[in-house]
N, C-alpha and C positions, 0 to 999 in steps of 0.2 A: 756446375755446367759451364760457367764462364772460364774456368781453368782449362777445360778441354778445348773450348773454342779458341782460347789464347794459344794453346800449344799447336793446334791444327793450323792456325793462321801463321805461326812461326815456321812450321814445316813447309807450308805452301810458299811463304816468302823466300825461304832458303832452298827451294827446289833446284834452282840453277846450280847452286854450289854442291848439292848432293849429286846431281847428274855429272858435274865436272869431276868430282871425286871418284865416281863409279868409272868414268872413262879413263882416268889416270890409273886406277887399279887394274883395269883390263889391259891397258898399254904396258904397265910394268910386269904383268903376268905373261905377256906375249912371248918372251924368251923361253919360259917354261913350256908354253903351248907348242912353240916351234920344236923344241927338243923332244917333247913327247910324241908329236906327229912324226918327226923324222925317225925316232926310235921304233915306232910301230911299223914303219915302212921297212926298216932293216938297214938304215944307213949307218956307216961307221962313225965312231966317236969324234974323229977330227972334223968331219963335215957338220956334225951336230953342234959341236962347240963353236965353230966358225959362224954358222947360221944363227945360233942363239946370241952370240956377241954382236953381230951385225944388227939383229932385231932389237937388242937392248940399246945400242947406239942410236938407232932411229927413234926409239921410244924416248930416250933422254932429250933429243932435239925437239920432238913434238911436245913433250911436257914442258920444256923451257918456254915454248911459245904459248902454251896454255896458261902458265903461271907467271908470265912476264910482267903483268901489271902488279903483282905482289912484290916484285923485287925492286927495291929502291936503293940507288947508289948513294953513299954518304954525302957526296957533293950536292945531289939533288935534294936531299933532306934539308940542307942548309937553305937552298933556294925556296923550298916549300915553307919552311919556318919563317923566312924573311917576308914572304907574301902574306902570311897569316897575320903577322904583327902589324 
């Protein structure tokens, strides 16, 4: 029983990361969703491609801001290591 409680506690503690991963998945699928929506309306291929590319560019920008705290520049790593010592 303690193993199950431990795993449930782990999932509960990492719920924010799971939610963030789900949001990123939806964002990266948005280009496909836009293409399928425009195709079902009957739009030509050039407009579908343009809209999907614009959608993916916006998605990349949004994901950059979502994942910004995980990106560490090498110079900042040296500063962080210096503060720890």
